[in-house]
Rosetta silent file (secondary structure, phi, psi, omega in degrees, C-alpha in Angstrom):
SEQUENCE: MSAELEDHQHLEEGSVFYRDFLSERDEILRHKWFESEKAGYDIGFEKALLDWVVRFRPSWQERRRPSGANPSN
SCORE:     score description
SCORE:     0.000 S_00000001
   1 L     0.000  136.793 -178.537   23.536   46.369  -17.066 S_00000001
   2 L   -71.748  153.392  178.687   21.846   48.958  -14.816 S_00000001
   3 H   -62.974  -33.195  179.765   21.390   52.519  -15.988 S_00000001
   4 H   -60.440  -47.499 -178.541   23.426   53.668  -12.911 S_00000001
   5 H   -64.409  -44.117  179.706   26.383   51.495  -14.012 S_00000001
   6 H   -65.820  -34.784  176.360   26.135   52.662  -17.631 S_00000001
   7 H   -68.413  -40.480  177.435   26.136   56.328  -16.515 S_00000001
   8 H   -60.393  -45.237 -178.337   29.210   55.666  -14.345 S_00000001
   9 H   -68.890  -38.142  177.366   31.058   54.036  -17.171 S_00000001
  10 H   -61.211  -41.178  178.767   30.167   56.827  -19.541 S_00000001
  11 H   -62.680  -46.365 -179.448   31.551   59.448  -17.099 S_00000001
  12 H   -61.529  -43.531  179.030   34.745   57.468  -16.753 S_00000001
  13 H   -64.562  -31.269  179.602   35.302   57.095  -20.507 S_00000001
  14 H   -90.189   -4.925 -173.411   34.789   60.898  -21.062 S_00000001
  15 L   -77.258  131.211  174.410   36.883   61.895  -18.092 S_00000001
  16 H   -62.108  -34.976 -177.948   40.134   63.746  -18.844 S_00000001
  17 H   -71.196  -36.434  177.042   41.611   62.267  -15.775 S_00000001
  18 H   -64.864  -46.895  177.915   40.623   58.725  -16.872 S_00000001
  19 H   -57.825  -44.628  178.549   42.041   59.263  -20.352 S_00000001
  20 H   -60.685  -40.752  178.395   45.281   60.560  -18.763 S_00000001
  21 H   -62.556  -46.545 -179.440   45.438   57.532  -16.487 S_00000001
  22 H   -65.628  -37.416  179.675   45.033   55.157  -19.460 S_00000001
  23 H   -65.705  -47.770  176.982   47.627   57.033  -21.467 S_00000001
  24 H   -61.271  -39.813  177.252   50.119   56.940  -18.573 S_00000001
  25 H   -64.041  -37.930  174.073   49.463   53.265  -17.965 S_00000001
  26 H   -63.224  -37.970 -179.693   50.249   52.575  -21.630 S_00000001
  27 H   -65.287  -44.309 -179.119   53.510   54.424  -21.361 S_00000001
  28 H   -61.939  -43.491  176.625   54.425   52.422  -18.288 S_00000001
  29 H   -64.503  -35.016  177.396   53.599   49.095  -19.927 S_00000001
  30 H   -64.074  -47.784 -179.546   55.661   50.148  -23.037 S_00000001
  31 H   -59.898  -41.646  178.875   58.577   51.006  -20.688 S_00000001
  32 H   -59.484  -43.121  178.682   58.137   47.687  -18.910 S_00000001
  33 H   -60.740  -53.110 -177.560   58.405   45.821  -22.240 S_00000001
  34 H   -61.353  -46.544 -179.836   61.557   47.673  -23.332 S_00000001
  35 H   -65.243  -37.338  176.510   63.262   47.261  -19.977 S_00000001
  36 H   -64.621  -43.026  176.038   62.292   43.619  -19.731 S_00000001
  37 H   -59.554  -45.095  178.745   63.720   42.965  -23.179 S_00000001
  38 H   -63.061  -39.497 -175.704   66.976   44.642  -22.217 S_00000001
  39 H   -76.316  -25.521 -175.996   67.148   42.688  -18.928 S_00000001
  40 L    86.332    7.687  175.248   66.238   39.390  -20.541 S_00000001
  41 L  -157.546  164.194 -178.055   63.381   38.732  -18.133 S_00000001
  42 L   -71.370  118.152 -173.958   60.129   40.268  -17.026 S_00000001
  43 L   -81.611  -14.315 -179.707   61.046   43.113  -14.610 S_00000001
  44 L    85.939  157.026 -176.538   57.452   43.372  -13.355 S_00000001
  45 H   -62.405  -47.396 -174.775   54.996   46.234  -13.281 S_00000001
  46 H   -62.275  -38.700  177.223   56.058   47.832  -10.012 S_00000001
  47 H   -64.796  -45.934  176.621   59.663   48.113  -10.981 S_00000001
  48 H   -59.323  -40.754 -178.689   58.734   49.530  -14.382 S_00000001
  49 H   -62.731  -51.919 -177.612   56.337   51.961  -12.762 S_00000001
  50 H   -58.975  -43.306 -179.212   58.882   53.255  -10.301 S_00000001
  51 H   -68.134  -41.049 -178.490   61.606   53.538  -12.882 S_00000001
  52 H   -68.876  -42.265  178.374   59.320   55.309  -15.430 S_00000001
  53 H   -59.119  -38.580 -178.781   58.008   57.751  -12.774 S_00000001
  54 H   -72.488  -46.421 -171.609   61.508   58.745  -11.774 S_00000001
  55 H   -87.214  -34.867 -165.786   63.029   58.904  -15.238 S_00000001
  56 L  -124.424  -19.813 -173.707   60.261   59.909  -17.667 S_00000001
  57 H   -65.378  -37.900  179.557   57.121   61.206  -16.026 S_00000001
  58 H   -60.477  -42.749  179.824   58.097   64.809  -15.672 S_00000001
  59 H   -73.559  -30.388  174.570   58.965   65.168  -19.355 S_00000001
  60 H   -62.317  -46.627  179.015   55.918   63.119  -20.376 S_00000001
  61 H   -65.023  -38.838  179.212   53.710   65.479  -18.395 S_00000001
  62 H   -62.424  -45.452 -178.446   55.388   68.532  -19.868 S_00000001
  63 H   -63.746  -29.119 -179.820   54.844   67.249  -23.422 S_00000001
  64 H   -85.878  -15.918 -178.819   51.106   66.651  -22.662 S_00000001
  65 L   -70.906  132.770  176.910   50.566   70.095  -21.066 S_00000001
  66 L   -58.041  144.884  179.336   48.880   72.502  -23.496 S_00000001
  67 L   -67.114  137.200 -176.986   51.314   75.243  -24.492 S_00000001
  68 L    89.364   -3.714  179.319   50.920   78.295  -22.358 S_00000001
  69 L   -76.219  141.170 -178.846   49.388   76.369  -19.465 S_00000001
  70 L   -97.740  113.568 -178.167   50.572   77.288  -16.007 S_00000001
  71 L   -64.051  -17.212 -178.948   51.360   74.136  -13.953 S_00000001
  72 L   -83.083   -9.582  177.518   50.839   75.970  -10.682 S_00000001
  73 L   -88.025    0.000    0.000   47.129   76.566  -11.318 S_00000001
C-alpha cells in the first residue's frame, strides 16, 4: 500500500465527519432490519434511509450534539 493511500485512510479514520457518517449508517441499517422484520421482507436500504431521515434523524442529531452547542454555528 502506498504511503499516500495510508495517509488518506488515516485521515478518514480520525475524521469526526467520517465517524459521524459511520454512526449514522449503522443507525439506518438497524432501522432497516427492524422495519424489514415488521414488514416480513427486506424493505431495502433506500426506503429505510428515507424513513429514518424523516422520522429519526433530527432527534438522533440532537442527542449527539454536545450540551450547550449552538446548532446555528
